[in-house]
C-alpha positions as CSV (number, residue, x, y, z in Angstrom):
1,M,0.0,0.0,0.0
2,A,2.8,2.4,0.9
3,L,4.2,1.8,-2.6
4,A,0.9,2.5,-4.3
5,F,0.9,6.2,-3.4
6,P,4.3,7.1,-5.0
7,I,3.6,5.0,-8.0
8,W,0.3,6.7,-8.7
9,Y,2.0,10.1,-8.0
10,V,4.5,9.4,-10.8
11,I,1.8,8.1,-13.2
12,G,-0.8,10.7,-12.4
13,F,1.4,13.8,-12.0
14,F,4.2,13.2,-14.5
15,G,2.7,10.7,-16.8
16,L,-0.9,12.0,-17.3
17,S,-1.0,15.6,-16.5
18,Y,2.5,16.9,-17.3
19,P,2.2,16.4,-21.1
20,D,-1.2,18.1,-21.0
21,P,-3.2,15.4,-22.9
22,F,-6.5,17.0,-21.7
23,I,-6.7,20.5,-22.9
24,Q,-4.3,23.2,-24.2
25,N,-5.7,26.5,-23.1
26,L,-7.7,28.2,-20.3
27,S,-11.1,27.7,-21.9
28,F,-13.2,25.0,-23.4
29,S,-13.8,24.9,-27.1
30,P,-17.2,26.3,-28.3
31,N,-17.8,22.9,-29.8
32,M,-18.0,20.5,-26.8
33,M,-17.0,17.5,-28.9
34,D,-13.5,19.1,-29.4
35,D,-12.8,18.7,-25.7
36,L,-14.7,15.4,-25.2
37,V,-11.6,13.1,-25.4
38,G,-9.7,15.2,-22.9
39,V,-12.7,15.3,-20.5
40,L,-13.1,11.6,-20.8
41,W,-9.4,10.9,-20.1
42,Y,-9.6,13.3,-17.2
43,N,-12.5,11.3,-15.7
44,V,-10.6,8.0,-16.2
45,A,-7.4,9.4,-14.6
46,F,-9.4,10.7,-11.6
47,M,-11.6,7.7,-11.1
48,V,-8.8,5.0,-11.2
49,P,-7.4,5.8,-7.7
50,A,-10.8,6.8,-6.3
51,T,-12.3,3.5,-7.4
52,I,-9.3,1.5,-6.0
53,L,-9.5,3.3,-2.7
54,F,-13.3,2.8,-2.5
55,L,-13.0,-0.9,-3.2
56,A,-10.1,-1.4,-0.8
57,W,-12.0,0.5,1.9
58,S,-15.3,-1.4,1.4
59,K,-14.1,-4.9,0.5
60,T,-11.0,-5.4,2.6
61,C,-11.2,-5.4,6.4
62,W,-7.5,-4.7,7.0
63,F,-7.5,-1.6,4.8
64,S,-10.5,0.0,6.5
65,N,-9.1,-0.9,9.9
66,L,-5.8,0.7,8.9
67,F,-7.5,4.1,8.8
68,I,-10.0,3.5,11.7
69,E,-7.7,1.8,14.2
70,K,-4.1,2.4,13.3
71,I,-4.0,6.0,12.2
72,P,-5.1,8.5,14.9
73,Y,-7.9,10.9,13.8
74,Y,-5.8,13.9,14.6
75,I,-3.1,12.8,12.2
76,M,-5.6,12.5,9.4
77,I,-6.9,16.0,10.2
78,A,-3.4,17.5,10.4
79,F,-2.6,15.9,7.0
80,Q,-5.1,18.3,5.4
81,S,-2.6,21.1,5.9
82,Y,-1.3,20.3,2.4
83,R,-4.3,22.1,1.1
84,I,-2.4,25.3,1.5
85,C,-1.8,24.8,-2.3
86,G,-5.3,26.3,-2.6
87,L,-3.4,29.7,-2.6
88,G,-2.8,28.9,-6.3
89,Y,-6.5,29.0,-7.0
90,I,-6.9,32.3,-5.1
91,Y,-4.0,33.7,-7.1
92,L,-5.7,32.7,-10.4
93,W,-9.0,34.3,-9.2
94,Y,-7.4,37.4,-7.8
95,T,-5.4,38.2,-10.8
96,D,-8.4,37.5,-13.0
97,T,-6.6,34.9,-14.9
98,V,-9.7,32.8,-14.3
99,G,-12.6,35.1,-13.3
100,N,-14.9,32.3,-12.3
101,F,-16.2,32.5,-8.7
102,C,-15.8,28.8,-8.4
103,I,-12.0,29.2,-8.5
104,G,-12.1,31.7,-5.7
105,W,-14.4,29.5,-3.6
106,V,-12.2,26.4,-4.0
107,G,-9.1,28.5,-3.1
108,F,-10.7,30.0,0.0
109,C,-12.1,26.7,1.2
110,D,-8.7,25.0,0.7
111,L,-7.0,27.8,2.6
112,T,-9.5,27.7,5.4
113,I,-9.2,23.9,5.8
114,S,-5.4,24.1,5.6
115,L,-5.0,26.9,8.2
116,T,-7.5,25.3,10.6
117,S,-6.2,21.7,10.3
118,I,-3.3,21.9,12.7
119,P,-5.2,23.7,15.5
120,L,-8.2,21.3,15.0
121,A,-5.9,18.3,15.1
122,L,-4.3,19.5,18.4
123,H,-7.8,20.0,19.8
124,V,-8.9,16.5,18.8
125,K,-5.7,15.1,20.2
126,K,-6.2,16.8,23.6
127,Y,-10.0,16.3,24.0
128,G,-10.8,13.3,21.7
129,L,-13.0,13.0,18.7
130,K,-16.2,12.6,20.6
131,E,-15.7,15.9,22.5
132,S,-14.6,17.7,19.3
133,S,-17.3,16.5,17.0
134,H,-19.0,19.9,17.1
135,L,-15.9,21.3,15.4
136,V,-14.9,18.4,13.3
137,F,-18.3,18.0,11.6
138,P,-18.6,21.5,10.1
139,W,-14.9,21.4,9.2
140,T,-15.4,18.2,7.3
141,V,-18.5,19.5,5.5
142,L,-16.6,22.5,4.4
143,G,-13.7,20.4,3.1
144,I,-16.0,18.0,1.2
145,S,-18.1,20.9,-0.2
146,D,-14.9,22.5,-1.5
147,V,-14.1,19.4,-3.6
148,G,-17.7,18.5,-4.5
149,L,-18.7,22.0,-5.6
150,G,-15.6,22.4,-7.7
151,F,-16.2,19.1,-9.6
152,V,-20.0,19.7,-10.1
153,L,-19.4,23.2,-11.4
154,Y,-16.5,22.0,-13.6
155,Y,-18.8,19.6,-15.5
156,L,-21.7,22.1,-15.6
157,N,-19.2,24.5,-17.1
158,Y,-18.1,22.0,-19.7
159,L,-21.7,21.4,-20.7
160,Q,-22.1,25.2,-20.9
161,V,-24.9,25.2,-18.3
162,Y,-22.9,27.3,-15.8
163,S,-20.9,30.4,-16.7
164,K,-20.2,30.3,-20.4
165,D,-16.8,30.6,-22.1
166,E,-15.7,33.9,-20.6
167,N,-15.3,32.2,-17.2
168,S,-14.2,28.7,-18.1
169,L,-13.2,26.1,-15.5
170,A,-11.0,24.3,-18.0
171,V,-8.1,25.4,-15.8
172,F,-8.7,22.3,-13.7
173,M,-7.4,20.3,-16.6
174,L,-4.1,22.2,-17.0
175,Y,-0.8,21.1,-15.5
176,P,0.0,21.3,-12.6
177,I,-3.6,21.6,-11.3
178,S,-4.6,18.4,-13.1
179,G,-1.7,16.6,-11.4
180,I,-2.6,17.9,-8.0
181,L,-6.2,16.7,-8.5
182,F,-5.1,13.3,-9.6
183,T,-2.6,12.7,-6.9
184,F,-3.9,14.5,-3.8
185,V,-7.7,14.9,-3.9
186,E,-8.3,11.2,-3.4
187,W,-5.9,10.8,-0.5
């Protein structure tokens, strides 16, 4: 299992996203079929580790016990400090490189989760998860909504239902953002 993470990192980050097989610019083509192959490959690249993790979690007792019994909750919370990378989204939004509100939302949520992860982890370590649940639950909802809303709006943007070409979310498919999504969002 420890070997799977660096292997997928190399495949996902350097093999799939670095050569930019998905999209070449900051906006989707007016003809959705032009970008269909890239969007499909993007889905496959994202779903491979997500499916493997889901199956391992739901079908193997040792894997689910690894996270429930072996790794303390406060360590898993503190691990979310890597989401400081969300500053990149805020930069793209602030400089109006990508003027879509979704980019700003994702960046601010990532930054909030990142900056509160260490203090929350220390609180959970000191008082336990049961006593800290009133803090952990909204923190978790915010963290999941960050990822969930970003992906939902990305696909609605591709289908030209949400925010037409002038505020494209195709930036999610460009390197290094695509590599970050493939290698860190699932973990």
